[in-house]
Z-matrix of the N, CA and C atoms (Angstrom, degrees):
N
C 1 1.463
C 2 1.522 1 108.72
N 3 1.349 2 117.76 1 130.42
C 4 1.470 3 119.07 2 179.90
C 5 1.519 4 111.15 3 -65.60
N 6 1.335 5 115.12 4 152.10
C 7 1.458 6 120.45 5 179.43
C 8 1.521 7 110.11 6 -64.49
N 9 1.329 8 116.59 7 148.80
C 10 1.465 9 121.60 8 178.34
C 11 1.524 10 110.42 9 -58.35
N 12 1.322 11 116.41 10 -47.40
C 13 1.469 12 121.89 11 177.31
C 14 1.521 13 107.73 12 -115.18
N 15 1.331 14 116.34 13 82.04
C 16 1.461 15 121.58 14 -176.90
C 17 1.525 16 110.37 15 -76.77
N 18 1.339 17 118.27 16 152.08
C 19 1.462 18 121.03 17 178.17
C 20 1.526 19 111.34 18 -55.46
N 21 1.314 20 116.46 19 135.80
C 22 1.461 21 122.12 20 -179.56
C 23 1.515 22 108.60 21 -154.70
N 24 1.310 23 117.03 22 161.25
C 25 1.460 24 121.91 23 176.07
C 26 1.519 25 109.01 24 -103.95
N 27 1.339 26 116.50 25 131.89
C 28 1.459 27 122.59 26 179.88
C 29 1.527 28 107.75 27 -116.27
N 30 1.324 29 116.20 28 121.86
C 31 1.460 30 121.32 29 -173.57
C 32 1.520 31 112.34 30 -109.51
N 33 1.324 32 116.40 31 134.87
C 34 1.450 33 122.65 32 173.86
C 35 1.508 34 110.33 33 -133.99
N 36 1.332 35 116.49 34 -175.74
C 37 1.453 36 121.02 35 178.91
C 38 1.519 37 111.60 36 -75.75
N 39 1.335 38 117.01 37 -38.07
C 40 1.462 39 122.28 38 -173.43
C 41 1.519 40 113.66 39 -102.91
N 42 1.324 41 117.73 40 -11.04
C 43 1.459 42 121.01 41 -174.13
C 44 1.521 43 110.01 42 -156.32
N 45 1.321 44 115.17 43 152.75
C 46 1.463 45 122.17 44 170.59
C 47 1.518 46 107.81 45 -128.03
N 48 1.310 47 116.57 46 130.60
C 49 1.456 48 121.74 47 175.63
C 50 1.517 49 107.66 48 -106.54
N 51 1.326 50 116.32 49 119.06
C 52 1.456 51 119.47 50 -179.46
C 53 1.520 52 110.09 51 -126.11
N 54 1.339 53 117.27 52 153.41
C 55 1.462 54 119.62 53 -177.93
C 56 1.527 55 111.67 54 -52.30
N 57 1.318 56 115.77 55 130.73
C 58 1.463 57 121.73 56 -179.65
C 59 1.519 58 110.26 57 -62.47
N 60 1.335 59 115.75 58 136.44
C 61 1.466 60 121.70 59 177.98
C 62 1.524 61 109.07 60 -137.32
N 63 1.316 62 115.56 61 161.99
C 64 1.456 63 121.33 62 177.90
C 65 1.524 64 110.99 63 -58.98
N 66 1.325 65 117.26 64 -32.27
C 67 1.463 66 120.75 65 -177.40
C 68 1.531 67 112.82 66 -66.22
N 69 1.334 68 118.12 67 -11.62
C 70 1.462 69 120.72 68 177.27
C 71 1.533 70 112.32 69 -81.84
N 72 1.318 71 117.88 70 -5.78
C 73 1.469 72 121.24 71 -171.50
C 74 1.530 73 112.94 72 -58.54
N 75 1.322 74 117.96 73 -43.72
C 76 1.466 75 120.09 74 -176.42
C 77 1.531 76 110.95 75 -63.70
N 78 1.333 77 116.43 76 -47.45
C 79 1.470 78 119.92 77 178.47
C 80 1.524 79 111.18 78 -59.99
N 81 1.325 80 116.48 79 -43.60
C 82 1.458 81 120.20 80 -176.16
C 83 1.526 82 111.80 81 -70.36
N 84 1.328 83 117.44 82 -34.90
C 85 1.460 84 120.29 83 175.97
C 86 1.514 85 110.68 84 -63.42
N 87 1.320 86 116.63 85 -37.15
C 88 1.459 87 120.80 86 176.44
C 89 1.532 88 110.65 87 -71.34
N 90 1.327 89 116.65 88 -40.92
C 91 1.466 90 120.77 89 -177.31
C 92 1.520 91 111.90 90 -62.73
N 93 1.328 92 117.25 91 -40.73
C 94 1.466 93 119.56 92 -175.54
C 95 1.523 94 111.84 93 -70.29
N 96 1.334 95 117.37 94 -19.12
C 97 1.466 96 120.67 95 176.48
C 98 1.529 97 111.41 96 -70.99
N 99 1.341 98 116.96 97 -22.06
C 100 1.456 99 121.56 98 179.73
C 101 1.525 100 108.65 99 -74.61
N 102 1.318 101 116.22 100 91.95
C 103 1.461 102 121.47 101 -176.30
C 104 1.515 103 113.56 102 104.03
N 105 1.345 104 117.29 103 -1.07
C 106 1.475 105 121.43 104 -178.59
C 107 1.531 106 110.23 105 45.44
N 108 1.322 107 114.53 106 57.17
C 109 1.463 108 120.66 107 -169.12
C 110 1.523 109 113.55 108 -65.40
N 111 1.317 110 117.26 109 -24.90
C 112 1.475 111 119.59 110 -178.64
C 113 1.528 112 112.19 111 -69.65
N 114 1.345 113 116.73 112 -10.16
C 115 1.461 114 120.42 113 179.50
C 116 1.534 115 112.43 114 -78.81
N 117 1.332 116 118.20 115 -15.26
C 118 1.462 117 121.45 116 -177.44
C 119 1.530 118 109.80 117 -67.56
N 120 1.331 119 116.63 118 119.06
C 121 1.465 120 120.48 119 -172.01
C 122 1.524 121 113.42 120 -74.33
N 123 1.335 122 118.19 121 -22.52
C 124 1.460 123 121.24 122 -173.42
C 125 1.526 124 113.43 123 -94.97
N 126 1.315 125 117.33 124 9.44
C 127 1.455 126 120.15 125 176.52
C 128 1.520 127 109.16 126 -145.16
N 129 1.306 128 117.11 127 166.95
C 130 1.463 129 121.74 128 -177.30
C 131 1.523 130 109.36 129 -114.38
N 132 1.333 131 116.01 130 96.67
C 133 1.461 132 122.19 131 179.98
C 134 1.523 133 107.66 132 -120.48
N 135 1.332 134 118.43 133 130.98
C 136 1.466 135 119.90 134 -175.56
C 137 1.520 136 112.36 135 -68.24
N 138 1.320 137 115.47 136 147.41
C 139 1.454 138 121.31 137 172.93
C 140 1.529 139 108.73 138 -77.51
N 141 1.346 140 117.91 139 165.80
C 142 1.469 141 118.71 140 177.55
C 143 1.526 142 112.28 141 -55.97
N 144 1.331 143 116.07 142 -38.54
C 145 1.472 144 119.83 143 -177.19
C 146 1.525 145 112.81 144 -70.66
N 147 1.327 146 117.14 145 -24.33
C 148 1.467 147 120.14 146 -177.75
C 149 1.526 148 113.09 147 -102.79
N 150 1.333 149 116.93 148 6.84
C 151 1.462 150 120.26 149 -174.95
C 152 1.530 151 112.33 150 -62.18
N 153 1.325 152 117.20 151 -45.17
C 154 1.465 153 119.61 152 -178.92
C 155 1.530 154 110.86 153 -60.99
N 156 1.333 155 116.41 154 -41.20
C 157 1.465 156 120.32 155 178.71
C 158 1.521 157 111.14 156 -65.41
N 159 1.345 158 117.42 157 -37.29
C 160 1.461 159 120.31 158 178.90
C 161 1.530 160 111.07 159 -67.16
N 162 1.327 161 116.70 160 -38.97
C 163 1.466 162 119.50 161 176.10
C 164 1.521 163 110.13 162 -61.94
N 165 1.327 164 116.66 163 -44.57
C 166 1.468 165 120.13 164 178.83
C 167 1.528 166 110.91 165 -62.66
N 168 1.334 167 117.46 166 -38.07
C 169 1.463 168 120.67 167 178.35
C 170 1.527 169 110.76 168 -62.29
N 171 1.327 170 115.81 169 -45.63
C 172 1.468 171 119.32 170 -179.73
C 173 1.524 172 111.45 171 -66.10
N 174 1.315 173 116.82 172 -38.71
C 175 1.464 174 119.35 173 178.39
C 176 1.527 175 110.79 174 -67.65
N 177 1.339 176 117.23 175 -32.02
C 178 1.461 177 120.20 176 175.09
C 179 1.518 178 111.77 177 -64.58
N 180 1.329 179 117.25 178 -41.23
C 181 1.463 180 120.91 179 177.26
C 182 1.526 181 110.69 180 -67.63
N 183 1.334 182 116.25 181 -34.01
C 184 1.468 183 119.28 182 175.10
C 185 1.528 184 110.54 183 -61.54
N 186 1.323 185 116.27 184 -42.25
C 187 1.467 186 119.83 185 179.48
C 188 1.525 187 111.94 186 -63.23
N 189 1.347 188 116.97 187 -28.10
C 190 1.465 189 121.53 188 177.77
C 191 1.522 190 112.50 189 -83.59
N 192 1.332 191 117.79 190 -8.22
C 193 1.455 192 121.60 191 178.48
C 194 1.513 193 115.06 192 84.77
N 195 1.352 194 117.81 193 12.11
C 196 1.463 195 119.88 194 -177.64
C 197 1.527 196 113.00 195 -104.80
N 198 1.322 197 117.55 196 -5.31
C 199 1.460 198 121.14 197 -179.51
C 200 1.514 199 109.88 198 -146.70
N 201 1.340 200 115.09 199 146.45
C 202 1.466 201 121.63 200 171.32
C 203 1.525 202 106.00 201 -127.54
N 204 1.348 203 118.02 202 97.58
C 205 1.463 204 121.34 203 -173.42
C 206 1.530 205 113.00 204 -89.69
N 207 1.338 206 114.85 205 145.61
C 208 1.456 207 122.04 206 179.61
C 209 1.526 208 110.02 207 -124.89
N 210 1.325 209 114.96 208 148.38
C 211 1.460 210 121.61 209 162.74
C 212 1.520 211 107.21 210 -93.37
N 213 1.334 212 116.26 211 135.53
C 214 1.461 213 121.89 212 179.40
C 215 1.524 214 107.49 213 -93.18
N 216 1.327 215 116.56 214 117.02
C 217 1.461 216 122.02 215 -173.28
C 218 1.524 217 110.34 216 -108.91
N 219 1.320 218 116.12 217 131.59
C 220 1.460 219 122.17 218 172.09
C 221 1.525 220 107.55 219 -83.62
N 222 1.342 221 119.67 220 111.75
C 223 1.466 222 120.50 221 -177.64
C 224 1.530 223 113.29 222 -62.54
N 225 1.339 224 116.88 223 -23.96
C 226 1.470 225 119.85 224 -179.38
C 227 1.518 226 111.74 225 -67.24
N 228 1.332 227 117.03 226 -29.85
C 229 1.463 228 121.03 227 -177.65
C 230 1.527 229 112.82 228 -117.71
N 231 1.333 230 116.26 229 -16.36
C 232 1.464 231 122.87 230 -175.48
C 233 1.527 232 112.38 231 65.60
N 234 1.329 233 117.33 232 21.83
C 235 1.456 234 122.17 233 177.73
C 236 1.525 235 110.24 234 -108.38
N 237 1.332 236 115.23 235 149.19
C 238 1.461 237 120.77 236 175.40
C 239 1.521 238 109.32 237 -72.90
N 240 1.347 239 115.82 238 131.82
C 241 1.469 240 121.14 239 -178.21
C 242 1.524 241 111.59 240 -120.04
N 243 1.324 242 117.36 241 6.16
C 244 1.457 243 120.20 242 179.76
C 245 1.515 244 111.16 243 172.00
N 246 1.339 245 114.33 244 -173.69
C 247 1.463 246 121.58 245 -178.78
C 248 1.522 247 108.56 246 -137.55
N 249 1.328 248 116.05 247 152.24
C 250 1.456 249 121.81 248 171.73
C 251 1.521 250 107.68 249 -153.20
N 252 1.339 251 116.68 250 166.89
C 253 1.465 252 119.27 251 -177.51
C 254 1.519 253 111.58 252 -150.36
N 255 1.330 254 114.83 253 156.90
C 256 1.453 255 121.54 254 151.28
C 257 1.534 256 104.44 255 -89.03
N 258 1.323 257 117.64 256 127.12
C 259 1.456 258 119.92 257 -178.00
C 260 1.525 259 110.29 258 -135.84
N 261 1.327 260 115.97 259 172.22
C 262 1.466 261 120.91 260 -175.56
C 263 1.524 262 110.38 261 45.97
N 264 1.312 263 115.40 262 47.05
C 265 1.465 264 121.75 263 -176.01
C 266 1.528 265 109.89 264 -67.98
N 267 1.311 266 115.34 265 125.95
C 268 1.468 267 122.58 266 179.17
C 269 1.524 268 107.55 267 -118.76
N 270 1.334 269 116.06 268 86.39
C 271 1.463 270 120.73 269 -175.54
C 272 1.522 271 111.96 270 -63.63
N 273 1.329 272 116.93 271 -36.89
C 274 1.473 273 120.53 272 -176.66
C 275 1.525 274 111.03 273 -61.16
N 276 1.325 275 116.52 274 -34.95
C 277 1.462 276 120.25 275 -176.60
C 278 1.527 277 112.01 276 -112.30
N 279 1.343 278 115.91 277 11.34
C 280 1.458 279 123.22 278 174.61
C 281 1.534 280 111.60 279 50.47
N 282 1.331 281 114.27 280 55.98
C 283 1.461 282 122.09 281 177.61
C 284 1.524 283 109.04 282 -130.54
N 285 1.318 284 115.92 283 143.84
C 286 1.461 285 121.18 284 172.88
C 287 1.524 286 107.64 285 -138.62
N 288 1.310 287 115.22 286 159.34
C 289 1.457 288 122.10 287 170.21
C 290 1.520 289 107.65 288 -111.39
N 291 1.320 290 117.64 289 136.30
C 292 1.455 291 122.01 290 170.33
C 293 1.524 292 106.56 291 -95.70
N 294 1.324 293 116.17 292 119.04
C 295 1.454 294 118.20 293 -175.51
C 296 1.509 295 113.15 294 -167.91
N 297 1.352 296 115.36 295 -165.85
C 298 1.468 297 122.53 296 -173.57
C 299 1.522 298 109.93 297 49.72
N 300 1.336 299 114.45 298 45.37
C 301 1.463 300 122.46 299 -174.32
C 302 1.523 301 110.54 300 -106.32
N 303 1.315 302 115.66 301 136.66
C 304 1.466 303 121.01 302 169.60
C 305 1.521 304 108.87 303 -152.41
N 306 1.342 305 115.31 304 152.74
C 307 1.465 306 122.70 305 177.14
C 308 1.524 307 109.28 306 -133.63
N 309 1.310 308 116.60 307 148.85
C 310 1.452 309 119.42 308 174.26
C 311 1.522 310 109.42 309 -59.51
N 312 1.328 311 116.60 310 151.35
C 313 1.467 312 120.81 311 -171.68
C 314 1.523 313 112.46 312 -57.74
N 315 1.330 314 118.23 313 -38.00
C 316 1.468 315 121.04 314 -173.61
C 317 1.518 316 113.48 315 -66.51
N 318 1.338 317 119.21 316 -16.23
C 319 1.465 318 120.20 317 178.31
C 320 1.528 319 112.29 318 -109.95
N 321 1.327 320 116.98 319 2.27
C 322 1.453 321 119.02 320 174.74
C 323 1.529 322 109.56 321 -70.87
N 324 1.341 323 116.15 322 150.51
C 325 1.474 324 122.42 323 -179.44
C 326 1.528 325 111.63 324 60.61
N 327 1.317 326 116.58 325 35.91
C 328 1.465 327 123.16 326 174.24
C 329 1.526 328 107.77 327 -124.40
N 330 1.337 329 118.18 328 174.17
C 331 1.463 330 119.89 329 178.19
C 332 1.527 331 113.54 330 -61.01
N 333 1.323 332 117.02 331 -17.50
C 334 1.471 333 120.04 332 -176.53
C 335 1.523 334 111.79 333 -55.73
N 336 1.327 335 118.14 334 -48.48
C 337 1.463 336 120.61 335 -176.80
C 338 1.517 337 111.08 336 -67.56
N 339 1.327 338 116.78 337 -44.83
C 340 1.464 339 119.76 338 179.93
C 341 1.519 340 110.98 339 -58.49
N 342 1.336 341 116.06 340 -45.52
C 343 1.462 342 118.48 341 -177.78
C 344 1.527 343 111.26 342 -71.65
N 345 1.321 344 117.88 343 -34.61
C 346 1.465 345 119.45 344 176.85
C 347 1.528 346 110.47 345 -60.06
N 348 1.339 347 117.09 346 -45.09
C 349 1.459 348 119.77 347 178.23
C 350 1.526 349 110.91 348 -66.19
N 351 1.330 350 116.80 349 -37.30
C 352 1.462 351 120.53 350 178.95
C 353 1.532 352 109.86 351 -62.02
N 354 1.332 353 117.56 352 -43.59
C 355 1.466 354 121.27 353 178.77
C 356 1.525 355 111.64 354 -64.19
N 357 1.334 356 117.12 355 -44.02
C 358 1.464 357 120.54 356 -179.11
C 359 1.524 358 111.84 357 -66.41
N 360 1.329 359 116.39 358 -41.68
C 361 1.462 360 119.50 359 179.38
C 362 1.522 361 111.07 360 -67.31
N 363 1.324 362 117.64 361 -42.99
C 364 1.460 363 120.36 362 179.23
C 365 1.525 364 110.98 363 -60.80
N 366 1.318 365 116.93 364 -43.65
C 367 1.466 366 119.67 365 179.56
C 368 1.524 367 110.55 366 -64.53
N 369 1.333 368 116.70 367 -41.27
C 370 1.465 369 120.61 368 -178.74
C 371 1.524 370 111.45 369 -63.90
N 372 1.327 371 117.19 370 -47.12
C 373 1.462 372 119.98 371 -175.18
C 374 1.530 373 113.46 372 -83.40
N 375 1.326 374 117.37 373 -33.05
C 376 1.458 375 120.16 374 -172.12
C 377 1.523 376 113.67 375 -97.78
N 378 1.333 377 118.03 376 -27.82
C 379 1.468 378 120.35 377 177.12
C 380 1.530 379 112.31 378 -105.23
N 381 1.320 380 117.17 379 -42.81
C 382 1.469 381 119.85 380 -178.73
C 383 1.525 382 112.19 381 -86.79
N 384 1.332 383 116.83 382 -9.58
C 385 1.475 384 121.82 383 179.03
C 386 1.524 385 111.32 384 57.22
N 387 1.338 386 116.11 385 43.79
C 388 1.456 387 120.10 386 -179.09
C 389 1.524 388 111.40 387 -68.39
N 390 1.318 389 114.66 388 147.57
C 391 1.464 390 122.07 389 174.01
C 392 1.522 391 109.83 390 -81.65
N 393 1.320 392 116.20 391 -36.87
C 394 1.458 393 121.02 392 -178.75
C 395 1.520 394 109.58 393 -154.33
N 396 1.329 395 115.24 394 151.69
C 397 1.464 396 123.04 395 174.05
C 398 1.518 397 107.15 396 -123.69
N 399 1.338 398 116.20 397 128.47
C 400 1.462 399 121.51 398 -178.07
C 401 1.527 400 111.71 399 -103.14
N 402 1.326 401 114.52 400 157.67
C 403 1.463 402 123.41 401 169.85
C 404 1.528 403 106.26 402 -135.34
N 405 1.324 404 117.53 403 135.87
C 406 1.458 405 121.72 404 178.41
C 407 1.519 406 109.35 405 -130.09
N 408 1.328 407 116.22 406 141.69
C 409 1.457 408 119.45 407 179.59
C 410 1.519 409 109.92 408 -154.73
N 411 1.309 410 115.17 409 160.50
C 412 1.460 411 121.96 410 178.37
C 413 1.527 412 109.92 411 -63.83
N 414 1.319 413 116.92 412 140.78
C 415 1.467 414 121.74 413 179.08
C 416 1.527 415 111.49 414 -53.41
N 417 1.341 416 117.27 415 -35.96
C 418 1.460 417 121.11 416 -176.93
C 419 1.528 418 113.13 417 -89.54
N 420 1.320 419 118.02 418 0.73
C 421 1.462 420 120.10 419 177.32
C 422 1.532 421 107.97 420 -86.59
N 423 1.329 422 115.48 421 74.80
C 424 1.461 423 120.58 422 -172.81
C 425 1.527 424 112.06 423 -65.62
N 426 1.323 425 117.51 424 -34.32
C 427 1.464 426 120.03 425 177.72
C 428 1.516 427 110.71 426 -62.18
N 429 1.323 428 116.99 427 -45.09
C 430 1.463 429 121.10 428 178.52
C 431 1.523 430 111.16 429 -64.83
N 432 1.333 431 116.81 430 -42.44
C 433 1.459 432 119.90 431 -179.34
C 434 1.528 433 111.07 432 -62.32
N 435 1.323 434 117.52 433 -42.73
C 436 1.464 435 120.17 434 178.55
C 437 1.524 436 110.86 435 -64.08
N 438 1.326 437 116.50 436 -40.36
C 439 1.469 438 120.05 437 -179.99
C 440 1.524 439 111.02 438 -64.37
N 441 1.330 440 117.13 439 -41.61
C 442 1.468 441 121.03 440 178.81
C 443 1.532 442 110.03 441 -64.70
N 444 1.316 443 116.58 442 -42.87
C 445 1.464 444 120.08 443 -179.89
C 446 1.528 445 111.31 444 -65.89
N 447 1.336 446 117.41 445 -34.30
C 448 1.470 447 119.93 446 177.87
C 449 1.521 448 111.51 447 -65.67
N 450 1.330 449 117.49 448 -25.34
C 451 1.457 450 119.89 449 176.54
C 452 1.523 451 111.90 450 -67.70
N 453 1.329 452 116.77 451 -25.07
C 454 1.460 453 121.14 452 -174.74
C 455 1.513 454 112.87 453 108.08
N 456 1.334 455 117.60 454 6.08
C 457 1.466 456 120.51 455 177.55
C 458 1.526 457 109.57 456 -72.79
N 459 1.322 458 115.30 457 150.82
C 460 1.462 459 121.55 458 -179.71
C 461 1.528 460 109.79 459 -109.56
N 462 1.321 461 115.46 460 144.46
C 463 1.463 462 121.00 461 179.47
C 464 1.531 463 109.40 462 -75.19
N 465 1.326 464 116.23 463 117.65
C 466 1.466 465 121.19 464 176.19
C 467 1.520 466 111.10 465 -80.80
N 468 1.340 467 116.34 466 -33.54
C 469 1.454 468 119.70 467 -179.63
C 470 1.509 469 110.98 468 162.07
N 471 1.332 470 115.71 469 -178.77
C 472 1.461 471 122.41 470 179.87
C 473 1.521 472 108.54 471 -119.79
N 474 1.332 473 116.28 472 123.49
C 475 1.463 474 122.09 473 174.98
C 476 1.526 475 107.25 474 -85.99
N 477 1.316 476 116.87 475 104.39
C 478 1.454 477 121.31 476 -173.89
C 479 1.528 478 110.82 477 -81.57
N 480 1.345 479 115.79 478 140.12
C 481 1.476 480 121.74 479 -176.15
C 482 1.523 481 109.95 480 49.83
N 483 1.333 482 114.89 481 48.56
C 484 1.463 483 121.34 482 -172.45
C 485 1.523 484 112.82 483 -78.29
N 486 1.351 485 116.48 484 -38.16
C 487 1.457 486 120.51 485 -176.27
C 488 1.522 487 109.87 486 -143.15
N 489 1.331 488 114.81 487 159.81
C 490 1.461 489 121.02 488 175.72
C 491 1.519 490 108.31 489 -97.62
N 492 1.326 491 116.80 490 122.55
C 493 1.467 492 120.99 491 -179.89
C 494 1.527 493 110.26 492 -67.53
N 495 1.347 494 115.18 493 145.81
C 496 1.468 495 118.95 494 175.07
C 497 1.521 496 112.82 495 -122.70
N 498 1.353 497 117.43 496 6.35
C 499 1.460 498 119.58 497 175.87
C 500 1.531 499 108.85 498 -68.83
N 501 1.347 500 118.83 499 140.31
C 502 1.471 501 120.85 500 -177.91
C 503 1.525 502 114.14 501 -53.35
N 504 1.338 503 117.71 502 -32.23
C 505 1.460 504 120.61 503 -178.56
C 506 1.527 505 113.02 504 -78.31
N 507 1.328 506 116.95 505 -14.80
C 508 1.463 507 119.34 506 -177.51
C 509 1.526 508 112.21 507 -139.92
N 510 1.332 509 116.39 508 24.49
C 511 1.463 510 120.58 509 -175.19
C 512 1.521 511 110.92 510 -57.10
N 513 1.322 512 115.37 511 128.81
C 514 1.450 513 121.68 512 177.96
C 515 1.514 514 114.25 513 89.80
N 516 1.339 515 117.65 514 -15.43
C 517 1.466 516 119.99 515 177.45
C 518 1.519 517 109.38 516 -70.68
N 519 1.322 518 116.04 517 150.87
C 520 1.459 519 120.95 518 -179.29
C 521 1.522 520 110.43 519 -92.72
N 522 1.306 521 115.90 520 132.66
C 523 1.463 522 122.67 521 -178.02
C 524 1.517 523 110.73 522 -93.91
N 525 1.345 524 115.92 523 131.51
C 526 1.457 525 122.24 524 167.12
C 527 1.525 526 107.13 525 -92.06
N 528 1.328 527 116.73 526 128.47
C 529 1.459 528 122.20 527 -176.06
C 530 1.521 529 110.98 528 -108.86
N 531 1.340 530 116.46 529 124.24
C 532 1.471 531 121.70 530 175.16
C 533 1.527 532 108.50 531 -86.43
N 534 1.316 533 116.34 532 127.92
C 535 1.469 534 122.72 533 -178.92
C 536 1.529 535 108.85 534 -109.87
N 537 1.320 536 116.00 535 121.24
C 538 1.459 537 123.31 536 176.96
C 539 1.521 538 109.00 537 -116.65
N 540 1.323 539 116.33 538 160.85
C 541 1.465 540 118.96 539 174.59
C 542 1.516 541 111.39 540 -154.20
N 543 1.311 542 114.72 541 157.72
C 544 1.463 543 124.59 542 166.76
C 545 1.524 544 105.65 543 -121.84
N 546 1.320 545 117.86 544 128.67
C 547 1.462 546 120.82 545 179.54
C 548 1.520 547 109.57 546 -102.25
N 549 1.325 548 115.70 547 163.67
C 550 1.465 549 121.15 548 -168.45
C 551 1.527 550 113.05 549 -56.73
N 552 1.336 551 117.76 550 -41.86
C 553 1.468 552 117.54 551 -176.66
C 554 1.523 553 113.05 552 -74.82
N 555 1.340 554 117.49 553 -7.73
C 556 1.464 555 121.40 554 174.02
C 557 1.529 556 112.56 555 -89.60
N 558 1.330 557 116.59 556 -15.90
C 559 1.456 558 120.58 557 -172.76
C 560 1.531 559 113.53 558 -58.47
N 561 1.338 560 121.81 559 -43.45
C 562 1.466 561 118.98 560 -179.27
C 563 1.533 562 113.08 561 -56.77
N 564 1.334 563 117.53 562 -41.92
C 565 1.465 564 119.70 563 178.41
C 566 1.522 565 111.71 564 -70.28
N 567 1.337 566 116.78 565 -39.72
C 568 1.464 567 120.13 566 177.85
C 569 1.531 568 110.04 567 -63.68
N 570 1.325 569 116.78 568 -42.36
C 571 1.477 570 120.88 569 178.51
C 572 1.526 571 110.74 570 -59.93
N 573 1.345 572 117.05 571 -45.49
C 574 1.465 573 120.31 572 179.06
C 575 1.530 574 110.62 573 -62.05
N 576 1.332 575 116.45 574 -39.96
C 577 1.467 576 121.17 575 178.90
C 578 1.529 577 110.58 576 -63.11
N 579 1.337 578 117.62 577 -45.68
C 580 1.463 579 120.58 578 -178.82
C 581 1.526 580 111.00 579 -67.39
N 582 1.336 581 117.10 580 -39.31
C 583 1.464 582 119.72 581 177.90
C 584 1.524 583 110.76 582 -63.08
N 585 1.336 584 116.63 583 -37.98
C 586 1.468 585 120.03 584 177.25
C 587 1.524 586 109.97 585 -64.75
N 588 1.333 587 117.15 586 -44.98
C 589 1.460 588 120.09 587 179.33
C 590 1.527 589 111.15 588 -59.72
N 591 1.323 590 116.54 589 -40.59
C 592 1.470 591 119.98 590 -178.30
C 593 1.522 592 111.97 591 -72.53
N 594 1.328 593 116.97 592 -21.29
C 595 1.469 594 120.03 593 179.99
C 596 1.518 595 112.42 594 -81.56
N 597 1.330 596 117.28 595 -14.23
C 598 1.464 597 121.28 596 -176.77
C 599 1.524 598 110.42 597 -83.45
N 600 1.340 599 116.92 598 144.60
C 601 1.475 600 118.79 599 176.93
C 602 1.520 601 110.58 600 -69.45
N 603 1.316 602 115.55 601 140.74
C 604 1.463 603 121.16 602 175.42
C 605 1.524 604 108.95 603 -93.00
N 606 1.336 605 118.28 604 155.14
C 607 1.476 606 119.72 605 178.68
C 608 1.513 607 111.58 606 -54.86
N 609 1.325 608 116.46 607 148.10
C 610 1.460 609 120.56 608 -176.33
C 611 1.510 610 112.86 609 -59.35
N 612 1.351 611 116.52 610 -31.99
C 613 1.456 612 118.24 611 -178.28
C 614 1.522 613 111.97 612 -76.71
N 615 1.343 614 116.73 613 -11.75
C 616 1.465 615 120.89 614 178.46
C 617 1.510 616 109.83 615 -85.98
N 618 1.310 617 116.27 616 130.20
C 619 1.442 618 120.81 617 -178.97
C 620 1.505 619 110.45 618 -69.86
N 621 1.319 620 118.54 619 130.96
C 622 1.461 621 121.93 620 174.32
C 623 1.508 622 107.02 621 -99.22
N 624 1.336 623 115.03 622 103.62
C 625 1.456 624 120.60 623 -170.15
C 626 1.511 625 112.35 624 -79.84
């Protein structure tokens, strides 16, 4: 039986999402150095040295049917600039979470992220016939929370003391997790909102990927 969320390539004007492969490791190791993203204590982003292991971990979860990982490709350069996934896949109830996402600093706050989410949401609701799509983030990851809210997702609640942090700067601390979602009957309005955002000009100093 084919996987509920089988590997596929999603193409847009500003971004291409393609199935994650080991061959993306070199690009991703370089991308994560842009901003030293693994230093952020409130999120889990692999270091350059652990990138290959993280790719293997995600591919292992894909083999179990609980994750569908993507490499985020900048079409202007054809290089991978980040990672994203469908995760915590619940085929029985047609739900997925979009998460484990990061982008190199130089493409953050550009159309790339908006369009990547637009592609993932469209595929989830229009091809996978999802009932709901979730987003989860650390309570203190204010940048992520604002980005999720700008998509049109609504806060379902906060899972208090949800996980134990393992980052060296916060090892052993308990993480509060904010849970957001978009449900199927909200998708048409969210889609119109994202299309409007993508139609607007971005500031000249912002890279249009």
